Every structure is written in structure tokens, then in C-alpha cells.
Steps between C-alpha positions, in 0.01 A plus 500: 500500500341697782330191639836320509654802675218491759563129558871565547421779747317247717836329555634814664659677204448874468271620221799615294699178549192294416435703184861469381502125565163460326630683192813282488288186533255602227768622259685166526826665395771708660422872510725802532459763767377738230231255386386444858487875554284544191265216598459606865534877479754493785837674489806284435646593839189376680495184291865431579423470871197280427714275278763474774228391741358242256850370433569468874183288527636283216201579279689659211849489359716734297613404154718699266451553128813565298697527826365845574125529501349386828178304476295332771290187481294285732683205650363154435246392760484853642123491539486152650784585741326822601170321556669217685671748731173684560298184565765371741482826691119478514522143627742599776274786609198268507693244708606772747142628519366152568752460783412838651124472476344193647145584402352203317313711246807680367718188502226310317495772234878538464605134501340417160660812353841387625444159338414668168813714521709186547346350186579816302859504626548137394375584151741794475796284598 
């Protein structure tokens, strides 16, 4: 689980958001705020703000059990969408860098990386 959380952090998520998302992915079922608090060791109030953030990024969704109990679960394709977004951002930064720096050595090194990113983005689509 920690390795998945570290991977998710590389996409720009905070350590706490990455851990919560990793737990939801691994559990493969909706979890209550209480369960998340027990699994992470974080207070429910802190987790509530993290869940709001993850929901705003369209990575999780709220579901209700018996009309009252709030549960959260990972949205379908959350990981692929997150990775796609991150890879697209990397590609844009590489393209900007190539435009700014005209040194052949750096462009020669970055261009193949940009091509590989394009391949990965096509696979994720």
C-alpha cells in the first residue's frame, strides 16, 4: 500500500491524499470515514478535507448506505485519469522546455522522452 501511495504522490497528491486514495484502491470497496480514520490514523476532520479535495479532483465519489451512512469509494478509471493528467502536464512542460532551450544536447535528450509520453497517453486513452 505504501508503494502505491508513493506512486500517487508523484502525480502531485499530498502524502495524506495519496495514502487515502491508495487505501480505497486496495480495499476495493466503499469505506466509511471511521474506517479510513482507523486505517490511516488521521482524525475524521482532517480526512474530511482530504476527501473533499479528492472528490473535487474526481478521484472518489460519495455513496450512502441505508440512506444515512456516508461511504467513499474510488471512481472508475481514477488512476488512469490521474496518470493521464500527470503525463499530459509533463509533456507540456517538456515541449515548453524544448522551445525555450535551443541547445542540441538537451533537445536530443528530451525529444525521445516526449515521444514515449505520447505513447503512454495513447495507451491510457
